[in-house]
Each structure stands twice: as C-alpha cells, then as structure tokens.
C-alpha positions in Angstrom: 12.1 4.6 -5.7 8.9 2.9 -6.8 8.9 -0.6 -8.2 6.3 -3.2 -9.1 6.1 -6.6 -7.3 3.5 -8.6 -9.2 2.7 -12.0 -7.8 0.2 -14.7 -8.6 -1.8 -13.6 -5.6 -2.4 -10.1 -7.1 -4.8 -9.5 -9.9 -5.9 -6.4 -11.8 -8.7 -5.7 -9.3 -6.5 -5.8 -6.1 -5.8 -2.0 -6.3 -2.1 -2.6 -6.1 -0.1 0.1 -7.9 3.6 -0.3 -6.8 6.0 -0.8 -3.9 8.3 1.6 -2.2 11.0 1.3 0.4 9.9 4.2 2.6 6.5 5.7 3.4 7.7 9.2 2.3 8.7 8.2 -1.2 8.1 11.1 -3.7 6.1 8.7 -5.9 3.5 8.4 -3.2 3.0 12.2 -3.1 2.6 12.2 -6.9 0.0 9.4 -6.7 -1.9 11.2 -3.9 -2.0 14.4 -5.9 -3.3 12.5 -8.9 -6.0 10.8 -6.8 -6.9 14.1 -5.2 -7.4 15.7 -8.7 -9.5 12.7 -9.8 -11.7 12.9 -6.7 -12.7 16.5 -7.5 -14.5 15.2 -10.6 -16.3 12.1 -9.4 -18.9 10.9 -6.9 -17.1 7.6 -6.0 -13.9 8.9 -4.2 -10.7 7.0 -4.1 -7.9 6.9 -1.5 -4.3 5.9 -1.4 -3.3 3.3 1.2 0.1 1.9 2.3 0.5 -1.6 3.6 3.7 -2.6 5.5 5.4 -5.7 4.1 8.3 -7.8 5.2 9.2 -10.7 7.6 6.5 -11.2 10.3 7.6 -14.1 12.5 10.4 -12.3 14.2 8.1 -9.5 15.4 5.1 -11.7 16.5 4.4 -11.9 20.3 1.6 -14.4 19.6 1.2 -16.8 16.6 -0.3 -15.3 13.5 -0.3 -11.7 15.0 0.7 -10.0 11.7 -0.8 -12.2 9.1 -2.7 -9.6 7.1 -0.6 -6.5 7.8 2.7 -5.4 9.3 3.0 -2.2 11.4 5.1 0.5 9.7 7.8 0.3 12.4 8.5 -3.3 11.3 8.0 -3.0 7.6 10.9 -3.5 5.2 8.9 -2.0 2.3 5.4 -0.8 1.6 2.8 -1.8 -1.0 0.8 1.1 -2.4 -2.9 0.6 -3.2 -5.8 2.7 -4.5 -9.2 1.8 -3.0 -12.7 3.2 -3.1 -13.2 5.5 -0.1 -15.8 4.1 2.3 
C-alpha cells in the first residue's frame, strides 16, 4: 500500500512521490509503467528510484555509515522518487 510521508525537509522539487512498505508493491509497477510511457515521448528521460528508510544506528558497523541511504535488507519502508535519468 502506498502512502505519502511529507516532511519539512521535502519540497516539491525533491522528486518524492510516495512511500511503500515493500519494494514489490503494485503501486511501484504502475508508476514504472507510467514513466516508461512518458519516456517514449520525450528527450529528457525519467527513472523511478527506491530509497530504503528506517532506523540506522542499530545496523551501523562504523559511525555515520548509513546517513544518506539504508540498504534494502535493513529498510522498514521505501521512499519512491522520480528523477531525471543521467
């Protein structure tokens, strides 16, 4: 099930779309299909990206190890973003 988790650290330009509890949520497939259709008609391609979220301290083997991302195997939920393809 997809849900939004807007915070003061997210703004309209962040690319954030929604959060899901598992990386195989059906909403992700729908979004990927939509982005794929969009990419057929434009020069500047987009991509869907998942970022693992959840508690970090308990998994760190050295201080600050997972400050910007969390590996999927430790994630409690996932934020879904759309970004320009590099």
